[in-house]
TILUM-898723 format. One record per residue (C-alpha): residue in one letter; z, x, y. Coordinates in steps of 0.02 Angstrom, whole numbers, padded with zeros to 5 digits, always signed. Layout:
N
AZXY
...
END
This chain:
275
M-00322+01216-00298
V-00344+01114-00459
S-00472+01184-00590
L-00588+01123-00733
D-00474+01153-00863
H-00353+01019-00768
Y-00462+00883-00801
N-00506+00811-00993
D-00673+00811-01064
K-00722+00641-00976
G-00707+00725-00807
V-00524+00654-00776
L-00376+00740-00711
K-00248+00763-00856
K-00085+00678-00840
K+00022+00847-00832
R-00081+00906-00700
Y-00093+00732-00606
E+00087+00701-00608
H+00112+00880-00536
E-00011+00832-00401
L+00065+00677-00354
D+00263+00736-00371
R+00191+00870-00241
L+00114+00738-00107
Q+00252+00620-00134
E+00356+00782-00069
E+00240+00780+00090
L+00274+00601+00114
V+00435+00628+00155
K+00424+00773+00277
L+00307+00664+00342
Q+00412+00490+00354
H+00543+00597+00432
W+00395+00655+00568
I+00372+00501+00598
E+00539+00436+00613
E+00576+00592+00746
E+00440+00589+00844
G+00444+00406+00887
L+00240+00358+00809
K+00171+00193+00750
V+00106+00207+00594
C-00022+00060+00523
V-00123+00089+00364
V-00226-00045+00306
F-00310-00079+00135
E-00433-00154+00059
G-00566-00173-00031
R-00610-00273-00207
D-00519-00357-00322
A-00449-00247-00466
A-00479-00081-00346
G-00303-00004-00350
K-00264-00044-00211
G-00054-00083-00248
G-00062+00063-00359
V-00087+00175-00213
I+00021+00070-00111
K+00165+00089-00255
R+00140+00296-00245
I+00140+00320-00076
T+00317+00216-00025
R+00385+00273-00204
R+00506+00394-00128
L+00500+00343+00057
N+00642+00249+00137
P+00591+00097+00154
R+00686+00049+00319
V+00544+00161+00403
V+00410+00135+00281
R+00369-00036+00248
I+00247-00143+00137
E+00170-00287+00218
A+00056-00417+00088
L+00047-00590+00178
G+00014-00723+00066
K-00064-00895+00121
P-00058-00944+00309
T+00088-01104+00361
E+00050-01241+00435
R+00123-01150+00574
E+00023-00998+00570
Q-00131-01078+00553
G-00111-01152+00727
Q-00065-00977+00790
W-00202-00856+00855
Y-00291-00784+00710
F-00217-00601+00715
Q-00041-00663+00789
R+00044-00649+00622
Y-00018-00496+00590
A+00022-00431+00731
E+00213-00472+00727
R+00214-00371+00570
L+00147-00216+00678
P+00276-00064+00672
T+00395-00022+00773
E+00422+00157+00863
G+00466+00267+00719
E+00382+00176+00568
M+00237+00140+00450
V+00172-00012+00392
L+00037-00032+00227
F-00049-00190+00241
D-00107-00235+00063
R-00225-00342+00118
S-00262-00386+00327
W-00354-00481+00454
Y-00484-00434+00360
N-00452-00559+00214
R-00561-00681+00365
A-00720-00571+00338
G-00703-00559+00165
V-00616-00699+00047
E-00617-00854+00195
R-00796-00794+00256
V-00848-00821+00064
M-00746-00964+00005
G-00778-01070+00152
F-00614-01056+00223
C-00663-01017+00391
T-00798-01087+00498
D-00975-01011+00568
A-00866-01007+00732
E-00697-00933+00686
Y-00811-00777+00570
E-00889-00729+00704
E-00776-00745+00829
F-00680-00612+00723
L-00805-00515+00720
R-00841-00484+00896
T-00624-00519+00936
C-00573-00362+00785
P-00639-00208+00865
E-00575-00250+01036
F-00382-00290+00940
E-00412-00135+00844
R-00434-00041+01010
M-00297-00129+01114
L-00181-00049+00957
V-00266+00099+00964
R-00232+00126+01174
S-00059+00050+01143
G-00031+00238+01060
M-00040+00162+00858
I-00105+00271+00727
L-00231+00152+00641
I-00302+00201+00491
K-00433+00078+00360
Y-00455+00089+00178
W-00587+00019+00077
F-00565+00027-00116
S-00727+00045-00186
I-00747+00015-00373
S-00896-00017-00474
D-00929-00185-00553
E-00929-00115-00722
V-00748-00050-00698
Q-00700-00216-00620
E-00751-00310-00755
K-00645-00201-00880
R-00483-00197-00746
F-00511-00395-00783
R-00512-00395-00956
K-00348-00247-01002
R-00270-00378-00857
N-00309-00524-00968
Q-00262-00473-01099
D-00084-00398-01077
P+00049-00516-01028
K+00133-00426-00904
R-00035-00388-00802
R-00078-00554-00808
W+00009-00634-00681
K-00145-00522-00556
L-00279-00628-00634
S-00261-00776-00476
P-00427-00920-00453
M-00451-00820-00320
D-00515-00652-00427
L-00607-00735-00549
E-00691-00833-00408
A-00731-00662-00299
R-00790-00588-00515
A-00905-00722-00479
R-00975-00696-00298
W-00981-00486-00330
V-01130-00508-00218
E-01067-00622-00071
Y-00921-00511-00073
S-01051-00342-00035
R-01149-00441+00067
A-01021-00468+00161
K-00921-00298+00157
D-01073-00222+00228
E-01070-00362+00373
M-00907-00323+00413
F-00930-00124+00400
E-01056-00182+00529
H-00982-00223+00675
T-00771-00162+00628
D-00830+00037+00585
I-00801+00097+00759
E-00736+00259+00826
E-00572+00218+00875
A-00549+00176+00691
P-00654+00200+00560
W-00673+00150+00388
Y-00652+00280+00268
V-00698+00245+00068
V-00610+00277-00081
H-00700+00305-00226
A-00577+00189-00345
D-00664+00218-00518
V-00535+00303-00583
K-00376+00295-00517
K-00286+00441-00544
H-00382+00518-00454
A-00414+00373-00291
R-00232+00400-00287
L-00220+00585-00249
N-00355+00562-00135
C-00311+00424-00002
I-00131+00511-00020
T-00213+00689+00024
H-00319+00588+00164
L-00160+00502+00267
L-00071+00677+00230
D-00215+00760+00334
R-00238+00595+00454
I-00092+00652+00521
P-00015+00809+00608
Y+00175+00829+00543
E+00302+00967+00541
D+00427+00982+00424
L+00591+00901+00467
T+00662+00874+00303
P+00849+00915+00303
D+00957+01061+00249
P+01081+01035+00101
I+01217+00988+00162
E+01421+01023+00121
L+01495+00883+00029
P+01671+00836+00102
P+01809+00839-00052
R+01856+00664-00136
E+01994+00586-00058
E+02138+00601-00191
R+02167+00455-00283
G+02364+00469-00247
S+02472+00290-00296
Y+02313+00176-00305
E+02290+00113-00467
R+02123+00025-00535
P+02139-00145-00586
P+02139-00186-00760
I+01949-00222-00806
D+01980-00339-00907
E+02008-00447-00741
Q+01843-00415-00714
E+01670-00496-00758
W+01562-00383-00845
I+01413-00421-00911
P+01352-00395-01078
A+01309-00221-01117
V+01166-00248-01227
Y+01150-00024-01218
G+01260+00083-01219
S+01447+00012-01193
N+01568-00043-01074
P+01719+00045-01014
V+01861+00019-01080
D+02073+00048-00969
D+02144+00222-01028
END
């Protein structure tokens, strides 16, 4: 249980306690990974929300300790010319999990209800067809045995503005400020209306939306991971420590002279030398 002593005077979890809780939750995620693989579960997690709401940060913390062969991220870019001619859900369906897999969608088929709708990248007919089809598409996934979990990351306009300015000031983060992000910033109300209409049509019993309060990144990460773990009952199948076999004796093997190999410059530390 996290006590009030673990929060600072601004109500934010202190760094040491945050790292402790994150480490504990990541250990649980490893257990969940083993369970998904052993039981052959198909888990699809959708992350949507405002730009700069922290979706990517949560996804990174979820996958940090996990096997990318079991848990993978899908962050699709602009559709190719071929994909533009496909059934809208087709390129997403190709990336859904198979048995023993969990897939995290960093944005998903809900692009049509958000950016495409607000920016005019789809027709009214295409948008209306999405609102009709999406619930049935998701019900079909659930009926097939897939565990579908949808998260919406919600932040205030003041916090988004602050994060945009921070990105702009940091060369390491400036790449995150795309022209689309800036346009979305200017269309805050339009995006709000689009999100409300999207929820009205797609917040279904079989696959409800779960809203994450994301004004404080630390809290959003811990709360989202905790909720994800709670949504999938699992048991601890962590393998016991194994006894490592003895190393093979060197015998007559002789290592080739290291000066015959092309070593990268040792900017830090030093390269090995022959005995």
